[in-house]
C-alpha positions in Angstrom: 2.5 -50.5 -53.8 0.0 -47.7 -54.2 -1.6 -48.6 -50.8 1.7 -48.5 -49.0 2.5 -45.1 -50.6 -0.8 -43.7 -49.4 -0.4 -45.1 -45.9 3.1 -43.7 -45.7 1.8 -40.3 -46.7 -1.0 -40.6 -44.2 1.4 -41.6 -41.4 3.7 -38.6 -42.3 0.7 -36.3 -42.3 -0.5 -37.6 -38.9 3.0 -37.4 -37.4 3.3 -33.8 -38.6 0.0 -32.9 -37.2 0.7 -34.5 -33.9 4.1 -32.8 -33.7 2.6 -29.4 -34.4 -0.2 -30.0 -31.9 2.2 -31.0 -29.3 4.3 -28.0 -29.8 1.3 -25.7 -29.5 0.0 -27.3 -26.3 2.9 -25.9 -24.2 3.8 -22.2 -24.0 7.1 -21.0 -25.2 9.7 -20.9 -22.4 12.5 -19.4 -24.5 14.2 -16.7 -22.4 11.4 -17.0 -19.8 11.8 -15.8 -16.3 10.5 -17.8 -13.3 9.6 -16.2 -10.0 10.7 -18.8 -7.5 11.3 -16.4 -4.6 9.5 -16.5 -1.2 5.7 -16.5 -1.2 3.9 -13.3 -0.3 0.3 -12.7 0.4 -1.6 -9.9 -1.3 -5.0 -8.9 0.0 -6.9 -6.2 -1.9 -7.8 -3.7 0.8 -10.8 -2.2 -1.0 -12.9 -2.6 -4.1 -12.3 0.6 -6.0 -10.1 -0.7 -8.8 -8.8 2.8 -9.7 -6.8 3.1 -6.5 -3.2 1.9 -6.7 -3.5 0.2 -3.3 -6.2 -2.0 -4.8 -3.9 -3.2 -7.6 -1.2 -5.8 -7.3 1.3 -4.2 -9.6 3.3 -7.3 -10.8 5.1 -5.5 -13.6 4.7 -2.4 -15.7 2.3 -4.4 -18.0 0.1 -6.2 -15.5 -1.7 -4.7 -12.5 -4.3 -7.2 -11.2 -7.4 -5.8 -9.5 -11.1 -6.5 -9.0 -14.2 -4.4 -8.4 -17.1 -5.4 -6.0 -18.5 -7.7 -8.6 -17.4 -9.7 -11.7 -13.9 -10.9 -12.3 -10.2 -10.1 -12.2 -8.8 -7.6 -14.8 -5.7 -5.8 -15.7 -5.8 -2.1 -14.6 -3.0 -1.1 -17.0 -5.3 -1.3 -20.0 -8.8 -2.4 -18.7 -11.3 -0.5 -16.6 -13.5 -3.5 -15.8 -14.0 -7.2 -16.3 -15.5 -8.2 -19.6 -18.3 -10.6 -18.8 -19.0 -11.3 -22.5 -15.5 -12.5 -23.7 -14.3 -13.6 -20.2 -10.7 -13.2 -21.5 -9.5 -10.8 -18.8 -7.1 -10.1 -17.3 -5.3 -9.1 -20.5 -1.7 -10.0 -21.1 -2.0 -13.1 -18.8 -2.5 -16.8 -19.2 -3.5 -19.2 -16.4 -3.2 -22.9 -15.8 -4.0 -25.3 -12.9 -0.8 -26.9 -11.7 2.6 -26.2 -10.3 5.4 -24.0 -11.4 7.7 -27.1 -11.7 5.4 -28.5 -14.4 4.8 -25.2 -16.2 5.8 -26.6 -19.6 3.3 -29.3 -19.6 0.2 -27.4 -18.5 -2.7 -26.1 -20.6 -2.9 -22.3 -20.4 -6.0 -20.1 -21.0 -7.9 -17.3 -19.5 -8.5 -16.8 -15.8 -12.2 -17.9 -16.3 -11.1 -21.0 -18.2 -8.8 -22.0 -15.5 -11.8 -21.9 -13.1 -13.9 -24.0 -15.5 -16.1 -20.9 -16.3 -16.7 -20.1 -12.6 -13.4 -18.9 -11.3 -14.9 -17.1 -8.2 -16.3 -20.5 -7.0 -13.6 -22.9 -8.3 -10.2 -21.2 -7.9 -9.9 -20.7 -4.2 -7.3 -23.1 -2.9 -6.3 -24.3 -6.4 -2.6 -24.2 -7.2 -2.1 -22.1 -10.3 0.6 -21.0 -12.6 0.3 -17.4 -14.0 2.1 -16.5 -17.2 2.7 -12.8 -17.7 2.8 -12.9 -21.4 4.5 -9.7 -22.5 7.1 -10.0 -19.8 7.4 -13.8 -20.3 7.3 -14.4 -16.6 5.9 -17.4 -14.8 4.9 -17.4 -11.2 2.8 -19.6 -8.8 -0.5 -18.3 -7.5 -3.0 -19.7 -5.0 -6.2 -17.7 -4.3 -7.2 -17.7 -0.6 -10.3 -15.4 -1.1 -12.6 -14.5 -4.0 -15.5 -12.6 -2.6 -18.8 -13.5 -4.2 -22.3 -12.1 -4.0 -21.3 -8.5 -4.4 -18.5 -8.7 -1.8 -15.7 -8.4 -4.4 -12.0 -8.2 -3.8 -9.4 -11.0 -3.8 -6.5 -12.3 -1.9 -3.8 -14.7 -2.9 -0.4 -16.2 -2.2 2.1 -15.7 -5.0 5.7 -16.3 -5.6 8.2 -13.4 -6.0 11.2 -12.8 -8.1 14.3 -14.8 -7.3 15.9 -13.7 -4.0 18.9 -12.7 -6.0 17.0 -9.5 -7.0 17.8 -6.6 -4.7 15.3 -5.7 -2.0 14.4 -2.0 -1.7 15.3 0.0 1.4 12.7 2.1 3.1 12.4 4.3 6.2 9.8 6.7 7.5 11.2 10.3 7.5 8.3 12.0 9.2 6.6 12.2 11.6 9.3 11.6 14.2 8.9 8.8 16.7 7.0 9.9 19.8 5.2 12.8 18.0 1.9 13.8 19.5 -1.1 15.1 17.6 -4.5 16.5 18.5 -7.5 14.6 17.4 -8.9 14.4 14.9 -5.4 14.3 13.3 -4.5 14.6 9.7 -1.0 13.4 9.7 1.6 13.9 7.0 3.6 10.7 6.6 6.7 10.5 4.4 9.3 7.9 3.6 12.6 7.5 1.8 12.7 4.4 -0.5 15.3 3.2 -3.0 16.6 0.1 -4.7 20.0 -0.5 -6.1 18.7 -1.8 -9.4 15.4 -0.8 -10.9 12.7 1.5 -9.5 10.6 1.5 -6.4 7.0 1.5 -7.8 4.9 1.7 -4.7 5.2 2.7 -1.0 2.2 1.8 1.1 1.7 3.3 4.6 0.1 1.3 7.4 -1.0 1.9 11.0 -0.7 -1.5 12.4 -2.4 -3.7 9.8 -4.6 -0.9 8.5 -3.7 0.6 5.1 -3.6 4.4 5.3 -2.7 5.1 1.7 -0.1 4.6 -1.0 2.3 6.6 -3.1 3.8 5.6 -6.4 6.5 8.1 -7.0 9.2 9.9 -5.1 8.9 11.9 -2.8 6.8 9.1 -1.2 4.2 10.6 1.1 0.5 10.7 2.1 -1.7 12.7 4.4 -4.0 10.6 6.5 -7.7 11.3 7.1 -8.6 12.4 10.7 -7.1 9.9 13.1 -9.0 9.3 16.4 -7.3 9.5 19.8 -5.0 6.5 20.4 -1.6 5.1 19.8 -0.4 4.3 16.3 2.5 2.2 15.0 3.4 3.4 11.5 5.2 1.4 8.9 6.0 1.9 5.2 6.2 -1.0 2.7 8.2 -0.4 -0.4 7.9 -2.6 -3.5 10.3 -2.9 -6.5 10.0 -5.6 -9.1 7.6 -7.6 -6.9 10.0 -7.6 -3.9 8.8 -5.8 -0.8 10.5 -4.4 2.3 8.9 -3.1 5.5 10.4 -0.2 7.4 11.0 0.0 11.1 7.9 1.1 13.0 7.5 4.7 14.2 5.1 5.2 17.1 2.9 8.3 17.4 0.1 9.3 19.7 -3.1 11.2 19.0 -4.8 12.8 22.0 -8.1 14.4 22.7 -7.1 18.1 23.3 -8.1 19.7 26.6 -9.6 23.1 26.6 -6.9 25.7 27.2 -7.6 27.6 30.4 -5.4 30.0 32.4 -5.1 30.3 36.2 -5.4 33.6 38.0 -2.2 35.5 37.3 0.2 36.6 40.0 3.0 39.1 40.4 5.8 38.4 42.8 9.3 39.7 43.1 9.0 41.6 39.8 7.8 38.5 38.0 4.4 38.0 36.3 3.2 34.4 36.1 0.2 32.1 35.5 -0.4 28.4 34.7 -2.3 27.0 31.7 -3.8 23.6 31.0 -2.2 21.6 28.2 -1.8 18.1 26.7 1.7 16.7 27.2 3.4 16.6 23.7 1.3 19.3 22.1 2.7 22.7 21.2 1.4 25.9 22.7 2.1 29.6 22.0 1.8 32.3 24.7 0.9 35.6 23.2 0.6 39.1 24.7 -1.1 42.3 23.6 -1.4 45.9 24.8 -4.6 46.7 22.9 -6.4 43.3 22.4 -6.0 43.8 18.7 -2.3 43.0 17.9 -0.9 39.8 19.5 2.8 39.2 19.8 4.2 35.7 20.5 6.2 35.5 23.7 7.1 31.9 23.9 6.4 28.6 22.0 6.9 25.3 23.7 6.0 21.7 23.7 4.2 20.9 26.9 6.1 18.4 29.1 3.7 18.7 32.1 0.1 19.7 32.8 -0.4 22.5 33.8 2.4 24.5 32.3 3.9 27.4 34.3 4.6 30.7 32.4 6.6 33.6 33.8 8.2 36.8 32.6 9.3 40.1 34.0 6.3 42.2 35.1 5.6 45.4 33.3 5.8 48.6 35.4 3.4 50.7 33.3 0.5 50.2 30.9 -1.8 47.3 30.4 -0.8 43.8 29.2 -3.1 41.0 28.1 -2.1 37.4 27.7 -3.6 34.4 26.0 -2.5 30.9 25.1 -3.1 29.3 21.8 -2.6 25.6 20.9 -0.7 25.3 17.7 -2.4 23.2 15.0 -1.0 19.8 14.0 1.9 20.1 11.6 
C-alpha cells in the first residue's frame, strides 16, 4: 500500500512537471495578432544603422537593422549587436518553421534560430518572428545576409492583414516634366496619409535607387547633386507595415550650356538679340544704364534654343543687357 501511494505521488508529480513543461514550450497566443497579408521584400540599402532608410520599422517597438559586421539588432533601443550575449534583436523571438505551426515551434534569439551562426544558416530558412511587446507573429525568410564585412540584409516577410487600410501617397513637387541644371539638388515632397493610424515613413526613389526618407509630415527630402539624365521619381509610404507606391513623376537634368548673346540689332524701333539656352531652364534678361544696377526685364522658361529677345529701342542714353540662368528651385 505504501509503494502504491508513492508511485501515485510520483506519477502525479511527473504529470504536473510534464504539463508545465508543455505549456512553457509554446509561446502565449492570447490576443495575438498574425500578419498574414501579402509578402513584401525589404532590402537594406546601406549599412549605417542610424539612418531610418536602413531600418525596417515593423512597429513602434521593433526597428530591425544591421551594420557592416555582426548581427541583426533593434534600433529602437540598441545601437549595435551584442556579440557576447547574442540575444539581439531585443523584443523579438525567432523560430524555424511556418506561421501556420506557430504554436508548436521552439522560440529563441535570432542567433539561436541560426544554430549560433545565423549569417551562414538562416538564408533560405522559413522563420516565424514574434514581436514580443506587440504580440505579433509574422513569417520571415532571409534572402541575403552579407558576411565577411559586407553587412546588410534582405528578407521576404508577411504584412498585416489586407483588411488594414493602405496609405495614400503622391508626389507634390517637383512637377512632372520639370528640368534642372546639373549637378541638381532637387527638393522632392509628397503628401501621404492613412485613414487609420499614422504614416511612419516615406521613402523617395529614382527608379530603383533610394534617394532618401522622411519620417514625419511634411514629407520631403533634398537630393544630392544629380547628374545629367532622365529620372522617374516615386514615393513609397508605409503605415503599420503596409506600403503604397505613388505614381511616377518624370524629370530631366541637363548639362547647362554657356549663355551667350548674339550681336544685337535695331530695326523698326525694336532692339533685339538671341541668347543660347537649355530648353526647360529658366532665364532672366536684365538691363542696366550704368553696369552697376541691373533691372530684370523678362523671366521665361526657354522653349527653344536660341531664345529671341526684343523690346522697344531707347532713343537716348546707353543701355546694357545681360542674360542670367536662374538657379534650380
